[in-house]
C-alpha positions, 0 to 999 in steps of 0.5 A: 123212556123219559119224554119231556116236552119243552115250551119255549114262551114270550108273552102267550098268556092267550095260547099256552094253556092250550098247548099244554093241555093238548100235549098232555092229552097226546103225550100223557106220560111226558113232562111238560116244561114251559120256560117264560122268557121274561114276559110282561103278561100272566104266561107263567102263572097260566102255564103253572095252573095248567099243570106244566113245571114253569122256569124262568129265562131272564135273557130275551131270545129263543136261543138263549131259552132253548141253550137253558132247556138243553142244559137243564132237563134230562130225558130220554126223548125231547119234543121242542114246540113253540107255545102259540098253539099253531103246532099239531099236538097229536102229530108227536107220538107219529114223530116219537115214532119215527124217531124211535123206530128209525133210530134217528137223532131228530125229527122236524115237522114239516109245516102244511099250513091249514089256513091262508093266514097261518103261514104268511107269504113273506114267511113262507118266501123267506123260508123257501129262500133260506132252505134253498141256500142252505141246501146249496151250501150243506146239502139237500136234507131240509124242506122247512128249516125254520120249523119250531116243531122238533123231536130230539133224541138224548145224544143230540141234545147233549151234544149239540152247542148252542150259539144262537141267540134268537129265532136263527136257532132252528137254522143252528139245529139244521147245520149241526145235523148236516155238518155231523151227517147225523139221521134226521128226517122230516114229517108232515105236520098241519100247522094252524093260524094263531088263535084270536088275541094272540100275536106273532113276535116274529119280524119278516125281514129283521129275523130273515137277515138275521137267519141269513147272517147266521147260514153265512156265518156258519158256512164261514166257520164250518166251510172255511176253505170254500169260503175264503177260497171264493174270497181269495179268488175275487181279490185275485181278480181284482188284482189282475185287473188292476195290473194289467194296464200297468203291465201294458204300459210297461211293455210298451214304454219300459216304464211304470207311471201308475206306481200307486195302482201297482203297489195297490195291485201287489197288496190285493194279491198278498191279500188274496194269498193270505186268505186262502192260506187262512182257508186252509188253515182254519179247515184243518181247525174246523175238522179238529172241531168237528171231530170233538162235537162227533166224539161228544155225540158218540160219548152219549148213549143211543136212545132206547128202551121201552116207550108207550105213548097214547095218542087221543082218539078223534084229535085234530089232525088233518093229514093222517091219523096218529098211532094209538100205541107206540112201542119200542122193543128194549134194546140190550 
């Protein structure tokens, strides 16, 4: 099995060598690809000196990098991990084993922080709120939708249309799996604080609002009937509220002295009907798009064949020991 470790990086000179070294030890048969996202430091030089294959994506944003990675790299199993040395490389064999043995398409590394500084309170709260919102909209499948540590099958990667530009890519990955009801799971993995000299590129409020906006956009595009029906119901309530005093006056006097209000009420009601009608039409379109995504997914062969992954002994993992050897019988 061809295993590719994908490491998107932006100004990770202080940590990228550690990430490459850890994953080369945990997955010695894998190829490591570092995509430099137009860094201003020596990230690319350090990564190349550490033995990774280095490529460049000039358009700034993690979504652009992941889109380029998924398009360029041809493998059977993909391991996506950030270049900040906060994720546990020794968990990768365990995640791959789960993907193979359970015939899954995505395994998400559910982060369990090993230090108070690893997972800031604002990020933890935002992740909880966004995960709860996503669960209420698309169903209960994930506890950590913002984890950047994931293992994918080839059929997931080659059928996933990346539309996001930035850090909201993790949300889009989760929604894609939920919409097509793909087999996925989460595995607890240690989450460490950034090493000294390394700084986070995330902004709690800015990126949180961007992710929330992405969820709302995906809700509108993937659940249009619900979205526009809710809008239509709101407009209907407003229209009826405007119309009640006009109707009462007409019943008492036979006159319509508030003609502008009556016209406004009628216009709002027309907008409500149009909203519900748009939802019905877009629901049919969305169903067709979902069928096309599913056909693209099914056109890819399922992950199979023999895989051997050697995990180091004595490597750090505070949760459970990684298996020493993973094997998957050859499928026919």
